[in-house]
C-alpha positions in Angstrom: 78.6 113.4 91.8 79.8 111.5 88.7 82.7 114.1 88.3 83.7 113.2 91.9 84.0 110.1 91.0 86.1 110.9 87.6 88.5 113.3 89.1 88.8 111.3 92.3 89.8 108.1 89.5 92.2 110.3 87.5 94.3 111.2 91.0 94.5 107.7 91.6 95.4 106.9 88.3 98.2 109.2 88.7 99.2 107.9 92.1 99.8 104.4 90.3 102.1 105.6 88.0 105.4 104.2 88.6 108.3 106.5 90.2 111.4 107.4 87.4 114.7 105.3 88.6 116.6 108.5 90.6 119.6 106.6 88.7 121.2 106.3 85.7 124.2 104.8 83.7 126.0 105.7 80.8 127.6 102.5 79.5 131.4 102.1 79.5 133.3 103.4 76.7 136.3 101.4 75.4 137.9 98.1 74.4 138.1 97.3 78.1 141.0 95.4 78.7 142.3 94.7 82.2 141.7 95.0 85.4 137.8 96.6 86.9 137.5 99.6 88.8 134.5 101.5 90.1 135.3 104.8 92.4 133.7 104.8 95.7 133.0 107.9 98.3 130.3 109.5 100.6 128.7 112.7 99.8 129.2 115.3 96.7 132.0 114.4 94.2 134.1 117.8 95.4 137.3 117.2 93.6 139.1 115.7 90.2 143.0 114.8 88.9 143.5 113.1 85.4 146.9 112.2 84.5 147.5 112.2 80.4 150.2 110.7 79.4 152.0 112.1 76.5 154.6 109.3 75.9 156.1 110.8 72.7 156.8 107.7 71.1 153.6 106.6 71.0 152.2 109.9 69.8 154.8 110.5 67.3 153.7 107.3 65.3 149.8 107.3 66.6 148.8 110.7 66.5 147.2 110.1 69.8 148.2 110.1 74.3 146.2 109.0 76.5 144.2 109.1 79.9 146.9 106.8 82.7 144.7 107.4 85.2 142.3 109.6 87.4 141.5 110.2 91.0 137.7 111.3 92.6 137.4 113.4 95.6 134.7 112.5 98.0 133.4 115.8 100.7 137.3 115.5 101.7 138.6 112.0 101.0 140.4 111.2 98.2 139.4 107.8 96.7 142.4 105.5 95.6 144.2 106.2 92.4 142.5 104.6 89.1 144.8 103.4 86.6 148.6 104.7 87.1 149.7 108.7 88.0 152.3 109.3 85.4 152.4 111.7 83.0 150.8 115.1 83.5 148.8 116.0 86.1 145.3 118.1 85.9 143.1 118.8 88.9 140.2 120.8 89.7 138.8 121.3 92.9 135.1 122.1 93.0 133.2 124.9 94.7 130.4 124.4 97.1 127.0 123.3 95.2 129.2 122.4 91.8 129.0 119.0 90.5 129.8 117.2 87.6 127.0 117.0 84.7 128.6 115.9 82.2 131.4 113.5 80.9 132.6 113.7 77.3 136.0 112.9 75.4 137.7 111.0 73.2 138.9 106.6 73.0 140.9 104.7 70.4 138.3 101.2 70.2 142.2 99.4 70.1 143.6 100.9 73.3 143.0 103.8 75.6 140.6 106.5 76.2 142.9 109.6 75.0 140.8 112.4 76.2 138.9 113.3 78.5 136.5 116.1 79.8 134.5 116.5 82.7 131.8 119.9 82.9 130.1 121.4 85.8 126.5 122.4 86.2 128.5 125.7 86.8 130.1 125.5 83.3 133.7 124.6 84.2 135.7 121.8 82.7 138.8 119.8 83.3 140.1 118.7 80.6 143.2 116.1 79.7 144.2 114.3 76.6 144.4 114.6 73.1 141.3 115.1 71.5 141.1 112.6 68.8 140.0 108.8 68.1 136.0 108.3 68.7 133.7 110.7 70.4 131.6 109.7 73.4 129.1 112.2 75.7 127.8 110.7 79.2 125.5 112.8 81.1 122.4 112.1 83.1 118.7 110.8 82.3 117.3 112.9 85.1 117.2 116.4 85.8 118.9 117.2 89.2 121.3 114.6 89.1 125.1 114.2 89.5 128.0 111.8 88.7 128.2 109.8 91.3 130.7 106.9 90.3 133.4 106.3 87.6 133.8 103.0 86.5 135.7 100.5 83.6 138.8 98.9 83.1 142.5 99.7 83.3 145.8 98.2 82.5 149.4 98.5 83.3 149.4 101.7 81.0 146.3 103.8 81.1 142.2 103.5 81.1 141.0 101.5 78.8 137.4 101.8 79.0 134.9 104.5 81.3 131.4 104.8 82.1 129.8 107.2 84.2 127.1 106.9 86.9 124.6 109.4 87.7 122.4 110.2 90.7 121.3 112.5 93.5 124.0 113.2 96.5 122.1 112.8 99.8 123.8 116.3 101.4 123.2 115.3 105.1 126.7 115.4 106.7 128.1 116.0 103.1 130.0 119.2 104.3 129.8 120.2 100.8 126.2 122.7 101.0 125.4 126.3 101.1 122.6 125.6 103.6 124.8 123.5 105.8 127.6 126.7 105.7 124.4 129.4 105.4 123.0 127.4 109.0 126.3 127.7 110.3 126.8 131.3 110.3 123.2 131.9 111.7 123.4 133.4 115.6 121.1 132.0 117.5 118.4 133.8 119.5 118.5 132.8 123.7 
């Protein structure tokens, strides 16, 4: 009887443990001047566009390029462009069940995000800018989480700071799940 009481108390104690927050935030890096932004949309991120400005005058004297703007696609809908569509555009479409699980790069503490790398759970990357200055590396605190939001600040020339928000995606109705695709291909039995 005593053993049953001890086991019951142990199990009750386990149930009383706090549930870990399913979301996490990677604090913004960069000098942070300008207009604040936060990407938004429903469902999983399915595409990314990043513009890198290789202003050769700026590059020659400062040995630096920088990220002038970016855009995320949630499901089939593109977010607004944060920053500017100036310079060379890098673009990546994500596959079904592919998610961004790491955001890294480099920033100049005096001005802009210089280099941005987005890595997926399938090992693919999109990189833009020039890899010099101070490094940063963002990733989710919890297993199974993925990039949900990029936030930070931008000015008239480019992105001055960036942070990452991580979480779970409710795939019901998001249109990007292999389970949903598999269910569409099943022939009903009458």
